[in-house]
C-alpha positions in Angstrom: 9.9 -15.3 -7.3 7.9 -17.5 -9.7 5.3 -14.7 -10.1 7.9 -12.3 -11.5 9.4 -14.9 -13.8 6.1 -16.2 -15.2 4.2 -12.9 -15.0 1.1 -14.8 -13.8 -0.9 -13.8 -10.7 0.1 -15.5 -7.4 -0.9 -15.1 -3.8 1.5 -14.0 -1.2 1.5 -15.3 2.4 0.1 -12.9 5.1 3.0 -11.4 7.1 2.9 -11.9 10.9 4.3 -9.7 13.6 4.4 -5.9 13.9 2.7 -4.0 11.0 4.1 -0.6 10.0 3.6 1.9 7.2 6.9 3.1 5.9 7.8 5.4 3.0 8.8 8.9 2.1 6.9 12.1 1.4 8.7 14.2 -1.2 7.8 17.9 -1.8 8.9 18.9 -5.3 9.4 22.4 -6.8 7.2 22.3 -9.9 9.4 24.9 -11.7 12.7 23.0 -11.3 11.6 19.5 -10.7 13.9 19.3 -7.7 13.1 18.0 -4.3 12.5 20.7 -1.7 11.9 18.5 1.3 12.0 14.7 1.9 10.2 13.5 5.0 10.5 9.9 6.3 7.2 8.2 7.2 7.3 5.4 9.8 3.8 4.9 11.3 2.7 2.0 13.5 -0.2 0.0 12.2 -3.4 -0.7 14.2 -2.8 -2.6 17.4 -4.3 -6.0 17.7 -6.4 -5.0 20.7 -8.1 -2.1 18.8 -11.5 -2.9 17.3 -11.4 -3.2 13.6 -13.4 -0.6 11.7 -16.1 -1.7 9.4 -14.2 -1.3 6.1 -15.4 -3.2 3.0 -12.8 -5.6 1.8 -12.7 -6.2 -2.0 -10.4 -8.4 -4.0 -9.0 -7.0 -7.2 -10.8 -9.6 -9.2 -14.1 -8.6 -7.6 -13.5 -4.8 -8.0 -15.8 -3.2 -10.5 -14.1 -2.1 -13.7 -14.1 1.5 -14.9 -16.6 0.5 -17.6 -19.0 -0.9 -14.9 -19.0 2.3 -12.8 
C-alpha cells in the first residue's frame, strides 16, 4: 500500500502456490466500438516439474531504453 501512497518503487513478495494466467479477450466492432465477443481466459501456469526454458530475465532498471536501441 505504501508504494501507491508514496508513488515510489517498491518490491513485492513472490507469490507461492498455484500459478495461473487469468483475464479476458474482448473482440470489438471497430465501427461501433461495442464488444462482439468476450472470452474468459484461465490458463494454468507451467508445472514445477517441467524444465524451465532458457528465457532471458531482465529487470526493468536493466532494460535498455528506447534511445539505446
